[in-house]
N, C-alpha and C positions, 0 to 999 in steps of 0.2 A: 498381875495382869488380869483385868476383868474382861470376860468374853460374853457378849450377848448375842444370841441367835434368834432369828425370827423367820418363820416360813409363811408365805402367803400363797394360797391356792395349791398347796401340796402338803404331803404328810412328812413330818419329821420323825425319824426313827432314832433310837439310841446309837445305832451303828453309824448313822450319818453324822450325828452330833460328835461322836468320838473321832470320826474322820476329819471333820472340820477343826476341832480343837487340836488334833495332832498336827495338822498342816499349819495352823496359826502359831503353835508353839515353836515351829521351825523359824518363824520370823524373828523370834527372840535372839537368834544368832546375829542378826544384822542390826537390831536396835534393842539394846538391853533396857531402855527406859520407856517401854510401852505401858501406857496407863490403861487404855481401854480399846477393845476391838469390837465393833458392831458388824454383824453379818446378817444380811437379809437375802433370803432365797425367794424368788418369785417364779412360780410356774405359770406359763401362758400358752395359749393355743394361737399360734401365728396363722394367718389366713393362707399362707403359701408354704411355710416351712413345717407346719404341724406343731408338735410339742416343743416349746423352747423354754429353757431355764435361764434366768438372769440372776447373777450374784452381785450384790452390792456390798462392798466392804469399806468401812471407815475406821481408820486407825488414829488414835490420839496419843501423843507423847506426853511425858511428865513435864517437860520443860515449859515454863511460863511463856506465853506469847507465840508458841509454835502453832501453825495451822494444821488442822487434821488432814491426813492423807486419805484420798478417796479413790476407789477403783470400782469399775463396773464392767463385768464381762458377761457374754451371752454364748450359750452352746446348747446342743440338743441333749447332752448327757450331763447329769448333775455333777459327777466327779470331774469331768473335763472342765466344766465351768469353774468349779472351785479351784482346780489346779491352775487354770489360766489366771484367775483373780489373785491367787497367792504369788504366782510368778511376777505378775505386773506390780503387785505391792512391794515385792522384794526390790524390783528395779526402782520404784519410787523412793523407797527408804535409802537405797544407795545414792541416788541422785540428791536427795535431801541432805544426806551427810556430807557429800562432796561440796554442795553449795555452801553449807555451813562452814566447812573448813576453808573454802575460798574466801568467804567473807571475813573470817578471822585473820587470814593472811593479809588481806587488803587493809584491815584495820591496823595491823602491826606495821605494815609498810608506811601507812599514812602517819602513824605516830613517830616512827623513826625518821621520816622525811626522805625516804628513798623512792 
């Protein structure tokens, strides 16, 4: 699994990199065929909320023809934003796998004529 991290308008620390990599490794439990994960951290000053952190995560699977899974989360704390993005990506992976299984079952039903 290839993990690429990018930070815009904020500092990346080794501890933060390790935290992100640890959280992304947990996604391997739900999809063993992860090819690449791109994480972009954006620090921004919102005119009403103050400091806001946006995390954008794009996950690509090894399978040919599969669409990348994309998540974007915003929070005031960097760890909270990362945790929310990983939780949402977990839900997306599970939904993708369920959809893939449903399509396979539909194909089998069509071939069998039921």
